[in-house]
N, C-alpha and C positions, 0 to 999 in steps of 0.2 A: 162324441163330440168334444171331449175331454181332449182326447188323440189331435183331435184335429184343430183345438185352438193351440197346443202344445206346438204343432207342425207349423201352424200360422208363423208361431212366435220365433222359432226359429228360422225361417225363412225370412222375416224380417229382419235379423240379425244379421243373418249372411248377405243381405241385400244392402244393407248397412256397411257393413265391413267391405263388400265389393266397391260400395260409393267412394268410402275411404280410402279405397287402392285409385281410383279413378280418379281422385279430387289429388292425389299424391304424383300419381303420372303428368296429369296436365301440368303441374308445377316443374315437374322433370323436361317435360316436350318444351314448356315456354322458354324455356334456356336455349332448347337447340335442340333438334331430333330430324330425322329422315323420313321425307312424306313414304317415302315406299314401305320402309319395316312398319310404321305407324299405322299406314292404310291395312295392312296386311294382318297387322292384329287388331282392326277393327272389324274387318270380315271375321275374323275366327270369334270374336266377340258377339257379335250382331248375328251368327248362323249358328253358334253352339244351343239358344233355348229352341232350335228345330228337331233338336233329339227328344227335348220332351214334350208332352201332353199338351195341348192347349192350355194357358196359365190363366190362373186368376179371374179371365173374362168369359163370358158365351156371345160376345160379339159377331166373332165367326160364325158359327152356326145358325146366329139371327141373320145375318146377310144372307147366308144361303137360303133360309127358308123365305128372305125376301124375292130372291131370284125366282124360286119356284113358282111366286103367286104370278097370275096371269094379269094383274093389275095391283102391285104394292103401293098404291097411294088409295085404293081404295078397298083393299083385302088387309088381311091380319095374318101373321106367323099360325095361329091357331086354327086356320083354313085348308092347312097344310097336313094330311096326314104322315106322311114322311117326315117331315122335320119337325113338326111342333113340340116334339117331346126333348127337343135340343135348345130349343132358341131360349133366348134368355127370356125369364118371369114376367121380366117389367115391361118389353115390349109385345110379350105374347098377343096381348087384344089392340096392339098400337100401330097405325100406319105407317110404311118408310116415312125418314126424317132425309133421306138423302137424297143428293139431287140426281136428274137425269142420266147423267153422264154414269156416275156410277153404278146406278142400275142397269145399263145397257152395257158397261163392261163386265158386270157379275153374272150378268142371263148365262154365259157357258158353264158358269159352275153348278146350275141347276140341273144339267144333264148326268148328274151322279146321284146315287141314293145313298149313297156312302157319305155318315157324318164326318169319319174320319177324312176321307178325299177331299171333302169339302173344307175341312178346319186347316188341312194342308196345304191346300192350294192360297188360301188367304193369309196363312202363316209365312208363307216362301215368298209372296207375292210383297208382303209388309217388308221384309227379312233385303231381297232387294231391291224395294225401294227406297229404305233408309239408307242404303248402301252408295245409290245411284244420288242421292240429297248431300250424302259426306260427301264423295269425289266431286259434285259439283261445286258444292257451298265451300270445301275447304282451295279450291283452285290449287292445291297443289301446296298449299301451306302445312304442314304437320301439326301445328298445333290448334286448329281450324278442323283439322282430319280426328283428331283425341277429342275433341270437345264434343263431337257428334256422335263418332263413332265406336269410342269407348265407352261411355253413358251405359250403366247398367240397366238402369231405368228405362232407356228406349230399348233395350234388348229384349229384358222380362214382356213388355208390353205390345211389343211389335213381330219379333219373330216368336215369341210365346204366345200372343193373342191375337195378331194379325189385323189388326185394327186399322181403317182404311185411311186413317188419317196419312200415312205414311206416302200414300199413294198421292194423296192431294199437295204435301209438302212435297215430294219428287216433282212432281211438275210446276210446282213454282218454281223451284229449282235451276227446273230444264228452261223455262220461260226467262227466268233470270241471266242465264249462260247464253240465251238466243240473241236477248236484248245484247248483251256485253258484246256481242260476234258479229252486231250491227247485223243483224236478223228480227227485224221488228214485225215484220207480219206475221211470222213464225211463231215469235213470241207471245202473239195478240192471240194465234191457235191455241197455242196451249195454256198460257191465262186463262181464257175460257173454259176450257176442259175442266181445269184446276177450281174455278169459281162452278162450275156445275159439279162436280165429286163433292163440294162443300162450299159453304156459302162466305165462308171466314175469309178467303184472300182478295174478297173485294174491296176489304179495308186496306187493301197496301196498295190497289192500283191508282188512286189518289195521289198517295206519296211517289210511287217509280214516277207517274207522268209528271208532277213539277218536279221533278229533280231532273228528269229528261230535256225539261225545258228551259232550265236554269244552265245544264252543260249543253246545251244546241243539238244534244242526241235525239236522232230522227226519230218518230214516232207514229206506226200506222194503226189505225182503227179497223182497218179493213177484215184483218183475218180473225181479230175477236169477235168481230159483227157476225160476220158469213159464219164463223162456228158455232154460235152462240143461235141463231136463228135454226142453222141447218139439227142441232141436236135436239134443240125443241120444237121444231115441228118435228123429226120423227119422235119425240116422244106423245107429240099430240095424237099424232095416227096412231100408234098402239096405245097410249091410255088417255085420248082425248085431252082436256085439261087438269085430269086429276092429279100431275103431277104439279099442279099450284096447291096441293093439299099436303106438300112436304112442311108447306110456313106451320102447319098448325104442330106438330109434331115441335117443331125446333119451338114455336111460342112455347109449348106445356115445358119442354126442358128449361125455358128462360124463367118459367115461374114457378118453378121448384130447386130448391138449394141442397147440393148436398153439403157429406157434412164438415169437408174442408174447403168449402168456398168460405171467403171470408166473410161477404155480408153473414152468414151460418155463424162463423166462428165468432165474429164482433157485434152480434145481434144487432148491428147498425141496418137500416133500409137497403134495400138493393138497388133504389134509384139515386142514393148518395155517391155509391161507386160508380153507377152510368155515368153520372153526372160531372165526376171527377176524373174519368175516363176521357168524357168530351172535351173538356178544357185540355187534357194532356195530348188527346190528338188533334185540337186546333195548333198546339205546339208542335208538335210534329208537322202540321203541312206548313208552317213558317221556316222549319229546318229542312225542310223538303227544297221548297222554294228557294232558299240560299244555295243549294245545291248536293245535302246529304239525305236523303229517303233512310231513316232508321229503321226501319222494315222489321228486324230482332227486337228492338224495344218497343215497336208499337203491338207486339204480340206481348212480349215481359209483361208491357202495362195491363194489357188487355186481360192476362190472365186472371191478375187479383181480382178484377172487376165482376167477372163471372160468377153471377149465382149458381151456374151448374158446372164446376169445374173437376175435372177427371184428370188422374196420372200422366195419361198419354198424351193430353195436350202441350206437355212440354217442347214436344219434338218440335210444334211451331215455332217457338222463341229461340232453340235451342241451335236449328239448324240456320236459321237467319240471323242469328248473332254472327255465327261464322263464318257467314259469308259478309256480313258488313264490317266486321272486325271491330265490333262496339263493345268495349272492358264494360259499361252501364250493361247494357243487356246480356252481356254474359254473366255476371257478378248475380244480376237480380235472374236469371233463369238458374245459374245453379242452386241458389235459395230455395227457390220452388221445387227444384228438384228434391233437394235434401227434405225440405216442408211434405212432400208430396208421396215421399218415400213408402210409407205402411199403408197408402191407401188404397183399398179394394182385397188386401189381403186378410182374411179372417184371423182373427187375435181375441 
């Protein structure tokens, strides 16, 4: 145990040093840089943790365990004898909190009985999704590519941990790119998949819609509606209406506080933060109606309000801050990254 504590402290020190180098790199790229070179380095940084075993979190194995269940919205990882020993202890007796699109997409991983193959599948997928999100959000801007792709916290938790937030963020980035390229119907399709992986992107849709209306950009709801109905019908065929039970674990997580969540750190009630975010969101709606959907700031302000705050959530505002070129959102997100560096590392 003593050795593990020492190793954890060393890991934090090295991660902090990497973050300091990242911050210096951002300042240098801000003055000028070539997108190709910046993105190549981003690939090296984000893919490097693939050479290591699963880092910090057991979520990749928990996804595998849910994928192996006939109905992850009624059954728990403890019921699968192959994967139960590897699933996260906190979720061993909990049903899935993930949307049906992610549950369906992860089903092929259930074919393997190897925990290593399962973990590597999610790790590789997460790393590639981060790089796709980086490419699309940066739009060939060197600083934006460095902001996302050079971040060591992102590398540790996605190529290192395989979290499905990378898939959600990549889908949001694809949806934004399609919207910018006047493909509103396909954008709607991808927005639907993003929401049905994790529910949080639904906060972005009103902002994006108000911005489109202000700028006269065409919006199409058919793709979103048809895709949502199709996925939910398929989920209902497979699991009846049990997929609705995913809301239960979400409510459970909202009801408990992580040690790094500001409601926990400050001792203030969670509803005070929720009320403050509601006021901020109303202001963001007004900004969007005036022609600027500050998507990165919407997430950057959300994270401090969450009672259940996890380090890898920083990918949400980080990617969208890069897309928006929003200095306020960028600074706030980098502060959150620095604050959350030691979280989930045993010291």
